[in-house]
Steps between C-alpha positions, in 0.01 A plus 500: 500500500601855438397831634482776236500859627436797268523864566287679245326828424165521683293569191618170342371278786170409342674404171745280685232342707306399189819366329579290813151363497531399141816297573327321784611691809227469752607735779730803539600721789515875420662767721529869441868602504718801446845505361740605232768359279649663194185707468621682811220745582384837400460855627155646559374844588236525780374841622805668357755275677694243296560148647645181379276187470759223540271206551259429218183298541529139389313174541669188616336174413600150608395162363612149586490262202621155411856522357391391163269801447746770605594590140140553402436711807801720441402543131138591600621765746754646264257528210228649718712740698736632238451858378848540351569791735735529793345374827312198348632295794682180590423128533673279757476120519586307823479129581223401750596212734158429644136630472222420743129580469406584867135407470551147368868414572570432140855537403709620208339473156169403661518824713526733198 
């Protein structure tokens, strides 16, 4: 099993969710996040005062999938989240040792 984490632009969330559903992902966890990478930040003017917005709004989504479906999941996220502009985000893939469904006690593939 693998955990796929993606940091994407918030307005792309619905498209990514639909793309994941189409490749058979049944559950995702979504968290609002703030951060920056190469995009850095930008300067804004508020009531005549200039200030720097370092951390930009992002969405972090996490899915745990069987190892054999990771490539399809990555492709689905990439195609749905890509705008071609700086700040499109990142995808991280990590191994998952064990998964347990609390309600039933099912483990590993049965739990996801």
